[in-house]
C-alpha positions as CSV (number, residue, x, y, z in Angstrom):
1,M,126.0,-329.6,55.8
2,K,124.0,-327.5,53.0
3,L,121.6,-325.9,55.9
4,Q,125.0,-325.2,58.0
5,K,126.3,-323.1,54.9
6,Y,122.9,-321.1,54.4
7,L,122.9,-320.5,58.1
8,L,126.5,-318.7,57.9
9,I,125.6,-316.8,55.0
10,L,122.1,-315.1,56.0
11,P,124.2,-313.3,58.8
12,L,126.5,-311.9,56.3
13,M,123.7,-310.6,54.0
14,A,122.1,-309.0,56.8
15,T,125.0,-307.3,57.9
16,A,125.8,-306.0,54.6
17,V,122.3,-305.1,53.8
18,S,122.3,-303.3,57.0
19,A,125.7,-301.5,56.0
20,F,124.4,-300.5,52.7
21,A,121.2,-298.8,54.8
22,Q,123.9,-297.1,57.1
23,D,125.8,-295.8,53.9
24,T,122.7,-294.5,52.5
25,T,121.7,-292.5,55.3
26,I,125.1,-291.5,55.9
27,K,125.0,-289.8,52.1
28,N,121.5,-288.1,52.5
29,D,122.5,-286.3,55.9
30,E,125.1,-284.9,54.0
31,Y,122.9,-282.6,52.8
32,K,121.8,-280.6,55.6
33,S,120.3,-277.6,54.2
34,S,117.3,-277.5,52.0
35,F,115.3,-274.7,50.5
36,D,112.0,-274.7,48.8
37,F,111.7,-272.0,46.0
38,A,109.7,-270.9,42.8
39,T,110.4,-268.9,39.7
40,E,108.3,-268.1,36.5
41,V,109.1,-267.3,33.0
42,R,107.2,-265.0,30.7
43,R,107.3,-264.6,27.2
44,T,105.6,-262.1,24.8
45,I,104.6,-263.6,21.4
46,D,102.5,-262.8,18.4
47,K,99.3,-264.5,18.0
48,D,99.3,-266.5,14.6
49,L,95.8,-267.9,14.5
50,M,92.8,-266.3,13.5
51,L,89.4,-267.9,14.3
52,A,85.6,-266.8,13.0
53,S,82.7,-268.1,13.7
54,V,79.2,-266.4,11.5
55,Y,75.6,-267.8,11.5
56,S,72.4,-267.6,9.6
57,R,69.3,-267.5,11.5
58,K,65.8,-267.1,11.0
59,T,62.1,-267.1,12.6
60,G,58.7,-268.3,11.4
61,K,56.2,-270.6,11.8
62,S,57.1,-273.2,9.4
63,L,60.3,-274.7,10.3
64,I,61.0,-276.4,7.1
65,E,60.8,-273.4,5.1
66,L,63.3,-271.8,7.9
67,R,65.5,-274.9,7.5
68,E,65.7,-274.6,4.0
69,F,66.4,-270.6,4.1
70,V,69.5,-271.5,6.5
71,S,70.9,-274.1,4.5
72,K,70.5,-272.5,1.4
73,N,72.8,-269.2,3.0
74,L,75.1,-271.8,4.6
75,N,75.7,-273.8,1.3
76,K,76.5,-270.5,-0.4
77,V,79.1,-269.4,2.5
78,L,80.8,-273.1,1.7
79,E,81.1,-272.7,-1.8
80,L,82.5,-269.1,-1.3
81,A,85.1,-270.3,0.8
82,K,86.3,-273.0,-1.6
83,Q,88.0,-270.0,-2.9
84,Y,90.4,-269.7,-0.1
85,P,92.4,-273.1,0.1
86,T,94.3,-271.9,3.2
87,I,91.3,-271.6,5.4
88,E,90.1,-274.5,7.8
89,V,85.8,-274.7,7.3
90,E,83.8,-276.5,9.9
91,A,79.7,-276.3,9.5
92,T,78.2,-277.3,13.0
93,G,74.8,-278.4,11.3
94,I,71.7,-276.2,11.8
95,Q,69.3,-276.1,15.3
96,N,65.8,-275.7,15.6
97,Y,64.4,-273.6,18.8
98,P,60.8,-273.8,19.3
99,H,58.8,-270.3,20.5
100,Y,55.9,-270.7,23.0
101,E,53.0,-269.0,23.6
102,K,50.7,-270.2,26.7
103,D,52.6,-273.6,26.6
104,K,52.1,-274.1,22.9
105,V,54.7,-273.9,20.0
106,K,53.4,-271.0,18.0
107,G,56.8,-270.8,15.7
108,W,60.2,-271.8,15.3
109,E,63.7,-270.5,15.1
110,A,66.3,-272.1,12.7
111,Q,70.2,-271.4,13.1
112,G,73.0,-272.9,11.5
113,T,76.6,-272.0,12.3
114,I,79.9,-272.1,10.3
115,D,83.4,-271.8,11.9
116,F,86.7,-270.6,10.3
117,K,90.4,-271.0,10.8
118,S,93.3,-269.9,9.3
119,K,96.9,-268.4,9.7
120,D,95.8,-266.5,6.3
121,F,94.4,-263.1,8.0
122,K,94.0,-261.7,4.6
123,S,92.2,-264.4,3.1
124,M,90.1,-264.7,6.4
125,E,89.4,-260.5,6.0
126,K,87.9,-261.1,2.4
127,L,85.6,-264.2,3.1
128,L,84.4,-262.6,6.1
129,A,83.8,-259.1,4.0
130,S,82.0,-260.9,1.5
131,L,79.5,-263.0,2.9
132,G,76.2,-261.1,2.2
133,E,73.2,-259.6,3.8
134,N,71.9,-262.8,5.2
135,I,75.1,-264.2,7.2
136,A,75.9,-262.3,10.5
137,L,79.2,-262.5,12.6
138,N,79.0,-264.3,15.9
139,S,83.1,-263.9,16.9
140,V,86.3,-263.4,15.8
141,Y,89.4,-263.7,17.7
142,F,92.7,-264.5,17.5
143,S,95.2,-267.0,19.0
144,V,98.4,-269.0,18.9
145,S,98.6,-272.1,16.5
146,P,99.0,-275.3,17.9
147,E,102.2,-275.7,16.3
148,K,103.7,-272.7,17.7
149,W,102.3,-273.4,21.0
150,A,104.4,-277.1,20.9
151,E,107.5,-275.5,20.0
152,L,106.8,-272.5,22.6
153,E,106.2,-275.3,25.4
154,D,109.4,-276.9,24.6
155,E,111.6,-273.4,25.1
156,L,110.0,-272.4,28.0
157,T,110.4,-276.4,29.7
158,V,114.3,-275.8,29.1
159,E,114.3,-271.9,30.1
160,M,112.2,-272.9,33.4
161,I,114.7,-275.5,34.5
162,Q,117.7,-272.9,33.5
163,K,116.3,-270.4,35.9
164,L,115.7,-273.1,38.8
165,Q,119.5,-273.9,38.5
166,H,120.7,-270.2,38.4
167,K,118.7,-269.6,41.8
168,A,120.3,-273.0,43.5
169,E,123.3,-271.9,42.2
170,L,122.8,-268.2,43.9
171,I,122.1,-270.0,47.3
172,K,124.8,-272.2,47.1
173,K,127.3,-269.4,46.7
174,T,125.7,-267.6,49.1
175,L,125.9,-270.6,51.7
176,N,129.6,-271.3,50.8
177,A,128.2,-274.8,50.0
178,K,130.1,-277.3,48.2
179,E,127.1,-278.8,45.6
180,Y,123.6,-279.3,45.8
181,V,120.9,-281.3,44.1
182,L,117.4,-280.5,43.3
183,D,114.7,-282.6,44.4
184,N,110.6,-282.5,43.9
185,V,110.8,-280.3,41.0
186,K,107.4,-278.9,39.8
187,L,106.7,-277.5,36.1
188,G,103.3,-275.5,36.3
189,H,100.9,-275.3,33.6
190,L,100.8,-272.7,30.9
191,N,98.4,-269.9,31.2
192,D,95.0,-270.1,29.1
193,R,96.3,-269.4,25.7
194,T,93.2,-267.8,23.9
195,Y,91.5,-264.7,24.4
196,Y,88.2,-263.9,23.0
197,Q,87.5,-260.9,21.0
198,P,83.6,-261.4,20.2
199,R,82.1,-258.9,17.7
200,L,78.4,-259.7,17.7
201,A,76.1,-258.8,14.8
202,A,72.1,-258.6,15.2
203,M,70.7,-260.5,12.2
204,T,68.6,-258.5,9.7
205,Y,66.8,-259.4,6.5
206,G,66.3,-257.3,3.5
207,A,69.3,-255.0,4.4
208,T,71.0,-253.1,1.8
209,K,74.4,-253.7,3.4
210,S,76.2,-256.9,4.8
211,P,75.8,-257.0,8.9
212,L,79.2,-258.0,8.7
213,Q,80.6,-255.3,6.6
214,E,78.7,-252.8,9.3
215,E,80.4,-254.2,12.1
216,M,83.7,-255.2,11.3
217,K,86.8,-252.8,10.2
218,L,89.1,-254.6,8.4
219,P,91.9,-255.3,9.0
220,L,91.8,-256.6,12.5
221,E,95.0,-256.6,14.4
222,P,96.0,-259.8,16.0
223,G,97.8,-258.4,18.9
224,Q,100.2,-260.2,21.3
225,E,100.0,-262.6,24.5
226,T,101.8,-263.1,27.2
227,I,102.9,-266.6,28.5
228,V,103.3,-267.4,32.1
229,S,104.6,-270.4,33.8
230,Q,106.2,-271.2,37.1
231,V,108.6,-273.9,38.3
232,S,109.2,-275.0,41.7
233,G,111.5,-277.2,43.6
234,T,113.7,-278.1,46.9
235,A,117.6,-277.4,46.4
236,K,119.4,-279.4,49.2
237,F,123.0,-278.4,49.7
238,K,126.4,-279.6,51.5
């Protein structure tokens, strides 16, 4: 008896599944027109983060003396940087490079680098202008801070979706369609946000003026950056 009941239920289940699949197909078929389109969002913003890199370098025959010379200079920079609590400081260490002559080491070059990062442009300018004659400027550039970038990314995401919906509404009006659905929406990556502005300085020793003071014209202007992002999707109309 139980087996007979199951046999009666199974055809009913098959019929229900078939009806559901047919109903879904009919609903999907109601959206007969579809358009693939894309749009972009542009935003110009002020750069609010200043980054700089300085180094001390010297060549000679005694690697120990070279490292002591570079280390002494870098320590002075680190000590000076303590006067500016709004500046982030990172020392990357000292690297050694051998100088060869006929496959033999005839001398050495030692170089140490320190990186600075801050939103406090005035403090950065003061620090860079007072580092002394044995420190050279490797680069200085401006960018958008991670905090500002995260906020901007959220704003642009909302704006991109709204712009996509606006285009879909225009197409709907043109087609005299009743409604639409957005499908396969893809948000593009925001463009590279860092623009380098290197200002290289040749390392000199025994100079009467700092290479930084010679090379930099303060204050530096951070400038602006144009952010571009694209969004694409498919709109289906009925």
